[in-house]
C-alpha positions in Angstrom: -14.5 13.5 -6.6 -16.3 15.3 -3.9 -14.7 18.3 -2.3 -14.5 18.4 1.4 -14.6 14.6 1.6 -12.2 12.8 3.8 -8.7 12.0 2.5 -6.3 13.6 0.0 -6.8 13.5 -3.8 -3.9 12.3 -5.9 -3.8 12.8 -9.7 -3.1 10.1 -12.3 0.6 9.1 -12.1 1.3 11.0 -8.9 3.6 9.2 -6.5 2.0 8.7 -3.1 4.8 6.7 -1.5 8.4 6.6 -2.8 10.5 3.5 -2.3 13.5 4.1 -0.1 12.0 7.1 1.7 11.1 7.0 5.3 7.5 6.8 6.3 5.4 6.9 9.4 1.9 6.4 8.1 -0.3 4.0 6.1 -3.0 4.8 3.6 -6.5 3.5 2.9 -7.9 3.9 -0.6 -11.3 5.6 -0.5 -11.7 6.0 -4.3 -9.7 4.9 -7.3 -6.8 2.5 -7.6 -3.0 2.5 -7.3 -0.1 0.5 -8.5 2.6 -0.8 -6.2 6.1 -0.9 -7.9 9.4 -2.4 -6.9 12.0 0.0 -8.4 15.4 -1.4 -7.3 16.2 -2.8 -10.8 16.5 -1.2 -14.2 12.9 -2.0 -15.0 10.3 -1.3 -12.3 8.3 -4.4 -11.4 4.5 -4.1 -10.8 3.8 -6.0 -7.6 0.1 -5.2 -7.3 -2.8 -3.0 -8.2 -4.9 -2.0 -5.2 -8.5 -0.7 -5.2 -11.0 1.0 -3.0 -11.0 -0.4 0.5 -7.4 -1.7 0.2 -4.5 -0.2 2.3 -0.8 0.2 1.7 2.2 1.6 3.6 1.5 -0.3 6.8 5.0 -1.8 6.9 6.4 1.7 7.7 4.2 1.7 10.8 5.2 -1.7 12.0 8.8 -1.8 11.1 9.8 1.9 11.0 12.0 1.2 8.0 12.3 2.9 4.6 9.4 2.3 2.2 9.8 -1.0 0.4 8.0 0.0 -2.8 6.7 3.0 -4.7 2.9 3.5 -4.9 1.5 5.6 -7.7 -2.0 6.7 -8.6 -3.7 5.1 -11.6 -6.3 7.7 -12.4 -7.6 10.0 -9.7 -7.3 8.5 -6.2 -8.6 9.6 -2.9 -6.7 8.1 0.1 -6.9 8.6 3.8 -3.6 8.9 5.8 -3.5 6.9 9.0 -0.6 7.4 11.4 0.6 5.0 14.1 -1.4 6.6 16.9 -4.7 6.6 15.0 -4.1 3.0 13.8 -3.6 1.9 17.4 -6.7 3.8 18.5 -8.8 2.2 15.7 -7.5 -1.2 16.7 -8.4 -0.7 20.3 -11.9 0.3 19.2 -12.2 -2.6 16.8 -9.7 -5.4 17.5 -10.9 -7.3 14.4 -9.1 -4.6 12.4 -5.7 -6.0 13.4 -6.8 -9.4 12.2 -8.0 -8.0 8.9 -4.7 -6.2 8.4 -2.7 -9.4 9.2 -5.0 -11.4 6.9 -4.4 -8.9 4.0 -0.6 -8.9 4.6 -0.6 -12.7 4.7 -2.4 -12.8 1.3 0.1 -10.4 -0.2 3.0 -12.5 0.9 1.4 -15.6 -0.6 0.8 -13.7 -3.9 4.4 -12.5 -4.0 5.7 -16.0 -3.3 3.6 -17.3 -6.3 5.1 -14.5 -8.5 8.6 -15.4 -7.3 8.2 -19.0 -8.2 6.8 -18.1 -11.6 9.7 -15.8 -12.3 12.2 -18.4 -11.2 10.7 -21.1 -13.4 10.7 -18.8 -16.4 14.4 -18.1 -16.0 15.3 -21.8 -15.6 
């Protein structure tokens, strides 16, 4: 990965966001991929794998609640940190960004609903 490039580099297996910790920023993946894990049970559940161009951590900006999942690097990852002020500035410069974020969040909810239904039907 290029030195001096935008974003921070995370090594394979490094935790970027820890479930239950407070957060005030989101991240955009510039290179690499991450896994999103729900860790409240004995066995962590992989919720998603995110790639270049995806974002995560946005719920902390909108809800100001503890992180709902852990995000860990799969291989080397370069990610850009975006705080609330910068996100609002970027949205005012490009209002379609808000739509794209909502679109992605809606897609994630739909995918999680599918996984929930599959899990429930396996246990019945």
